[in-house]
C-alpha positions, 0 to 999 in steps of 0.5 A: 566401334568395338571388338572382342575375340569372336565379335567385332563391331564397325562403322562403314561409311560413303557406300551404297546399300548394294556395296555394304550388302556385297561385303556381308555376303562375302564374309558369309561364304566367300572367304577361305577358311580351314575344316576337316574334309577327310577322315579315316577311321582305324579304329571306332569302338563308340556309340556313334558311328563313322559318318556322325563323328566325321560330320562333328569333326568337320564343323570344329573350327581350326585356326589357320594362317591365311597366307600359308595356305592355298584353296585346292583348286588353286594350289600348285599341285593341282588339288592332289594335296600338299602341305600348302593345301592339306593339313593332316590331324590325328586323335587317339583316345581309349574309354573312359572319357570325353572325347574333345576337340582338343584331343585332335593333334596336328602336324602344323603348328597354326592349325589347330581347334580354336576351342578346345572343349567342343564335345565330340563323343563319350568313350566307355571302358574299353572302348577306343576311338583312332583316327586320322584326319585331313583339313583343307580350305574351302568357302561357305558356298561349298559347304556351311563348315567353312562358313567365315562369319555371322553377319549383320549390318543397319543403318547409321541413325542420324544425329537427333534421331530422324531417319537414318544415314543412306551411305552409313552402315554399322556392321556387327560380325560375329566370326564362326570360323578359325578366323578372328572377327577383324581378320574376316573383314579384312579377308572380305575385303581382299576377296571383294577386291579381287572380284572387282579387279577380275569384273574390270578385267572381263570388261575390258575384254568386251570393250575391246 
C-alpha cells in the first residue's frame, strides 16, 4: 500500500487472526539481524566507561546480506567464529571530536552502520578511543538489539465503514534493524514457513 526506506504498509488477506499475530511476532523477535556482540577496548580515555560505550555500539543497526551469514549456533564452525557467522569492526578516533556510528570500519563491505550519525561519545582534547568489535547474527528473543521491527496491524474496514473484514489485515512494519522493511517481511515469511515445516515434520513423527 505504501513504502519508504524505514516503513512499509501492506494488506494481508485470507488469513486468520492467529496467523496474522504469528507473523507479527516473528517480525518482532525471530528474524536474524546483525548487531555488535563483543567489544575489545584497546584504549578509552573518554568520560564514558567501557560498558556504556559497548552498550551503545550494540544498539547500532548494521546492514548485512541475509543469505551471506548464519546464526552462530547454525554455523559450520560450531559457533567458534568464522567469516560466515562473525564480522570484525574497528574504531579509532582522537579528540576533540564527536564519535559517531559511521566511524566504525568493517572488514565486510555489506556490514556497516545503517545510520552514520548516531552519537557514541564525545572526545575532548587529548582523549582517544580505540577498539575492535565483533558483530554476529541474533534474534530479538535473545536481546532487544537484535529486534527486527516495530509492527502493528488492524482489520481492514468493510466498504461503507460498517464493521471490519475478519480475514483481512493492514500491517505497518517499521524496520529497527539493518534490513529494509520489505526485507523484514520477506525474512519473516521464510522463518514462519520453516517453523510450519518443522511442526508438520514433528506431527508426522507422532502419527508414525
